[in-house]
C-alpha positions in Angstrom: -11.2 24.0 13.9 -12.8 22.2 16.9 -10.6 19.8 18.8 -10.8 16.2 17.6 -11.9 13.3 19.9 -10.8 9.7 19.4 -14.3 8.9 18.3 -14.4 11.4 15.4 -14.7 9.9 11.9 -11.3 11.5 10.9 -9.5 9.7 13.8 -11.3 6.4 12.9 -10.0 6.8 9.3 -6.5 7.5 10.7 -6.6 4.4 12.9 -7.8 2.3 10.0 -5.1 3.5 7.6 -2.3 3.1 10.2 -3.7 -0.4 11.1 -3.7 -1.3 7.4 -0.1 -0.1 7.1 0.9 -2.3 10.0 -0.9 -5.3 8.6 0.7 -4.7 5.2 4.1 -4.4 6.9 3.6 -7.6 8.8 2.5 -9.5 5.7 5.5 -8.1 3.7 7.9 -9.0 6.5 6.5 -12.5 6.7 6.8 -13.0 2.9 10.3 -11.6 2.9 11.3 -13.9 5.7 9.9 -16.8 3.8 11.8 -15.7 0.7 15.0 -15.4 2.7 14.4 -18.9 4.2 14.0 -20.3 0.7 17.1 -18.4 -0.5 19.2 -20.0 2.2 17.7 -23.5 1.7 17.6 -23.6 -2.1 20.3 -21.2 -3.4 20.4 -23.1 -6.6 16.9 -22.2 -7.7 17.0 -20.2 -10.9 14.5 -18.2 -12.9 14.7 -17.8 -16.6 13.0 -15.4 -18.9 13.9 -14.5 -22.5 16.9 -16.8 -22.4 18.4 -15.1 -19.4 18.9 -17.0 -16.1 19.1 -15.4 -12.7 18.8 -16.5 -9.1 15.2 -16.7 -8.1 15.0 -16.0 -4.4 17.1 -12.8 -4.1 14.9 -11.1 -6.8 11.7 -12.4 -5.1 12.8 -11.2 -1.7 13.9 -7.8 -3.0 10.6 -7.3 -4.9 8.6 -8.2 -1.8 10.6 -5.8 0.4 10.2 -2.9 -2.1 6.5 -3.5 -2.7 5.7 -3.7 1.0 7.8 -0.5 1.6 5.9 1.4 -1.1 2.5 0.1 0.2 3.2 1.0 3.8 4.6 4.4 2.9 1.5 5.1 0.8 -0.9 4.1 3.6 1.1 6.0 6.2 1.1 9.2 4.1 -2.6 8.9 3.6 -3.1 8.5 7.4 -1.0 11.6 8.0 -3.0 13.6 5.5 -6.3 12.4 7.1 -4.9 13.3 10.6 -4.2 16.8 9.4 -7.9 17.1 8.4 -7.6 16.7 4.7 -10.6 15.1 3.0 -8.9 12.4 0.9 -11.9 12.0 -1.4 -12.5 15.7 -2.0 -11.3 15.7 -5.6 -13.1 12.5 -6.7 -14.6 12.6 -10.1 -17.9 11.3 -8.8 -18.7 11.3 -5.1 -21.2 8.5 -5.2 -22.0 5.9 -7.8 -25.4 7.4 -8.3 -24.1 10.9 -9.2 -24.4 11.6 -12.9 -21.2 12.1 -14.8 -20.2 15.8 -15.5 -21.3 17.2 -18.8 -18.9 16.9 -21.7 -17.2 20.1 -22.7 -17.9 21.0 -26.3 -15.1 22.4 -28.5 
């Protein structure tokens, strides 16, 4: 395999994926900090669903932290796979929108 340069399409994809992961982490951290601030300021806020009440802000903050972690992890794994030379779109059903769908298998 030829050595990669920083201008190769693979490295561009890696930079974009890692940049997206960092943006996602920044947004998640900002939302979590906002939720933590609201949790401190308004601890009496409650959420109710199906007749069950629970504190609103701890659940909100935990959800944001978990969702951001999953999103960052997914993007970082994809960047690592692209950095290793894997074509992330190699197993797509249709490569382009104009490609005809594959023929149906008859039984």
